[in-house]
C-alpha positions as CSV (number, residue, x, y, z in Angstrom):
1,M,0.0,0.0,0.0
2,Q,1.2,3.5,-0.8
3,I,0.4,6.3,1.6
4,E,-1.1,9.4,0.1
5,T,-1.4,13.0,1.3
6,P,-5.1,14.0,1.7
7,P,-6.2,16.6,-0.8
8,S,-6.1,20.2,0.6
9,K,-8.4,21.6,-2.2
10,K,-11.6,20.3,-3.6
11,P,-10.6,18.0,-6.5
12,Y,-13.4,19.3,-8.8
13,E,-15.4,22.3,-9.8
14,K,-19.1,22.5,-9.0
15,P,-21.1,21.7,-12.2
16,E,-23.1,24.6,-13.5
17,G,-25.8,22.5,-15.3
18,E,-29.4,22.1,-14.5
19,R,-30.6,19.4,-12.0
20,R,-32.7,16.8,-13.7
21,G,-33.6,13.1,-13.5
22,L,-30.9,10.7,-14.3
23,V,-30.6,7.3,-15.8
24,I,-28.3,5.3,-13.6
25,V,-27.0,1.8,-14.5
26,N,-25.3,-0.7,-12.2
27,T,-23.9,-3.6,-14.4
28,G,-21.0,-6.1,-14.5
29,D,-20.2,-9.5,-13.1
30,G,-19.3,-8.3,-9.6
31,K,-21.6,-8.2,-6.6
32,G,-23.3,-5.1,-5.4
33,K,-25.5,-3.9,-8.3
34,S,-28.8,-4.3,-6.5
35,T,-27.3,-3.3,-3.2
36,A,-26.0,0.0,-4.7
37,A,-29.5,0.6,-6.3
38,F,-31.2,0.0,-2.9
39,G,-28.8,2.4,-1.2
40,L,-29.9,5.1,-3.7
41,A,-33.6,4.2,-3.0
42,L,-33.0,4.5,0.7
43,R,-31.3,7.9,0.3
44,A,-34.2,9.2,-1.8
45,H,-36.8,7.7,0.6
46,G,-34.9,9.3,3.6
47,R,-35.3,12.7,1.9
48,G,-39.1,12.1,1.7
49,K,-39.0,11.4,-2.1
50,A,-41.4,8.9,-3.6
51,V,-39.6,5.7,-4.7
52,K,-40.7,2.5,-6.3
53,I,-38.6,-0.7,-6.8
54,Y,-39.5,-3.4,-9.3
55,Q,-37.5,-6.7,-9.2
56,F,-37.9,-8.4,-12.5
57,M,-36.6,-11.8,-11.4
58,K,-38.0,-12.1,-7.9
59,V,-41.4,-13.6,-7.1
60,P,-44.1,-11.3,-5.7
61,T,-44.0,-13.3,-2.4
62,A,-40.3,-13.0,-1.9
63,R,-39.2,-12.2,1.7
64,F,-35.5,-11.5,1.3
65,G,-33.9,-9.1,3.7
66,E,-34.5,-6.1,1.5
67,H,-38.2,-6.9,1.3
68,R,-38.5,-7.1,5.1
69,M,-36.7,-3.8,5.7
70,F,-38.4,-1.9,2.9
71,E,-41.8,-3.0,4.2
72,Q,-40.9,-1.7,7.7
73,L,-39.8,1.6,6.1
74,G,-42.8,1.9,3.9
75,L,-40.7,1.8,0.7
76,P,-42.6,-0.1,-2.0
77,I,-40.8,-3.1,-3.6
78,E,-42.6,-5.4,-6.0
79,G,-41.4,-8.8,-7.4
80,L,-42.5,-9.2,-11.0
81,G,-41.0,-12.6,-11.9
82,D,-41.0,-16.3,-11.0
83,G,-37.3,-16.6,-10.2
84,F,-34.2,-17.0,-12.3
85,S,-34.6,-19.0,-15.5
86,W,-33.1,-22.2,-14.2
87,K,-35.9,-22.3,-11.6
88,S,-38.7,-21.6,-14.1
89,Q,-41.1,-24.4,-15.0
90,D,-42.3,-22.4,-18.1
91,L,-40.1,-19.9,-19.8
92,E,-42.9,-18.4,-21.9
93,H,-44.8,-17.8,-18.6
94,S,-41.6,-16.1,-17.2
95,A,-41.4,-13.9,-20.4
96,Q,-45.1,-12.9,-20.0
97,L,-44.5,-12.0,-16.3
98,A,-41.6,-9.8,-17.4
99,R,-43.8,-8.1,-20.1
100,D,-46.6,-7.5,-17.7
101,G,-44.2,-6.2,-15.1
102,W,-42.6,-3.9,-17.6
103,E,-46.0,-2.3,-18.4
104,R,-46.4,-1.6,-14.6
105,A,-42.9,-0.2,-14.3
106,K,-43.3,1.8,-17.5
107,A,-46.5,3.4,-16.2
108,S,-44.6,4.3,-12.9
109,I,-41.7,5.9,-14.9
110,L,-44.0,7.9,-17.2
111,G,-46.6,8.8,-14.7
112,G,-44.4,11.3,-12.9
113,E,-45.6,10.2,-9.4
114,Y,-42.1,8.9,-8.4
115,F,-38.9,10.7,-7.9
116,M,-37.0,7.4,-8.5
117,V,-38.0,4.1,-10.1
118,T,-35.6,1.2,-9.7
119,L,-35.7,-1.6,-12.3
120,D,-33.7,-4.3,-10.5
121,E,-32.4,-7.2,-12.6
122,V,-34.1,-5.7,-15.7
123,T,-31.2,-6.6,-18.0
124,Y,-32.0,-10.3,-17.8
125,P,-35.5,-10.1,-19.5
126,L,-33.9,-7.7,-22.0
127,I,-31.1,-10.0,-23.0
128,Y,-33.4,-13.0,-23.1
129,G,-35.6,-11.1,-25.6
130,W,-38.6,-11.0,-23.2
131,L,-38.8,-7.2,-23.3
132,P,-38.6,-5.0,-26.3
133,L,-35.4,-2.9,-26.0
134,E,-36.8,0.0,-28.1
135,D,-39.7,0.4,-25.8
136,V,-37.4,0.6,-22.8
137,L,-35.2,3.1,-24.5
138,Q,-38.2,5.2,-25.5
139,T,-39.6,5.1,-22.0
140,L,-36.2,6.3,-20.6
141,R,-36.1,9.1,-23.2
142,N,-39.7,10.2,-22.6
143,R,-39.7,10.0,-18.8
144,P,-40.7,13.2,-16.9
145,K,-37.8,15.6,-16.5
146,D,-37.3,15.0,-12.8
147,T,-37.7,11.3,-12.7
148,H,-34.6,9.2,-11.9
149,V,-34.5,5.6,-13.2
150,V,-32.0,3.1,-11.9
151,L,-31.4,-0.2,-13.8
152,T,-29.4,-3.2,-12.6
153,G,-28.2,-6.5,-14.0
154,R,-25.3,-8.1,-15.8
155,R,-24.6,-7.5,-19.5
156,C,-26.6,-4.3,-19.8
157,P,-27.4,-3.6,-23.5
158,P,-24.9,-1.1,-25.0
159,E,-27.9,1.0,-26.2
160,I,-28.9,1.6,-22.6
161,I,-25.4,2.3,-21.5
162,A,-25.1,4.9,-24.3
163,L,-28.3,6.6,-23.1
164,A,-27.5,6.5,-19.4
165,D,-26.1,9.4,-17.4
166,T,-24.1,7.4,-14.9
167,V,-22.9,3.8,-15.5
168,T,-21.0,1.7,-12.9
169,E,-19.5,-1.6,-13.8
170,M,-19.1,-3.9,-10.8
171,T,-16.0,-6.0,-11.4
172,K,-15.5,-9.3,-9.5
173,I,-12.0,-9.5,-8.1
174,K,-12.6,-12.3,-5.7
175,H,-15.8,-14.0,-4.4
176,A,-16.3,-16.4,-1.5
177,F,-18.7,-18.6,-3.6
178,N,-15.7,-19.5,-5.9
179,A,-13.9,-20.7,-2.8
180,G,-16.8,-23.1,-1.9
181,V,-18.6,-20.8,0.6
182,P,-22.3,-20.9,0.0
183,A,-24.5,-17.8,-0.2
184,Q,-25.5,-16.5,3.3
185,R,-28.7,-14.9,4.4
186,G,-28.3,-11.2,5.2
187,I,-25.4,-11.0,2.8
188,E,-26.6,-12.4,-0.5
189,D,-30.3,-12.8,-0.2
């Protein structure tokens, strides 16, 4: 490790542009995409902003840690799917759930009621061909001026990355799962 001197001056100039809703993408093969999106949702909710979270791959009855906490906080989170594809008994049904869920999410984005709409794991139904990419792009372009949209998932389509304001790629450097440690509730649920 190399020791550094802390900066004595602000390392950037304050932007002069207009505040507006952002499209934020968390993608990549590393962990933390949803966790980062949930952190943004908590920040906004903590400021009294209206937030809605849609989870494209989770079942509506999911009771993971985030569901339990968001329920206590009054932050709406909705599962739209039937689990990851390898758990599905009927992929056409999974695709239809994604399409139906997209219509609800799209209405929330375009309706202007929410400060932030999170589309957790939305990249999977996109790359599986279950959702029309052009409709998602049009919705992002046509959203109300002050609406933020956060998208998560691996292999985000380059068209969304090009449209986004902020893109973070989570890179796996090391993961306990690869060393034989199973997922643990409260960490990866």
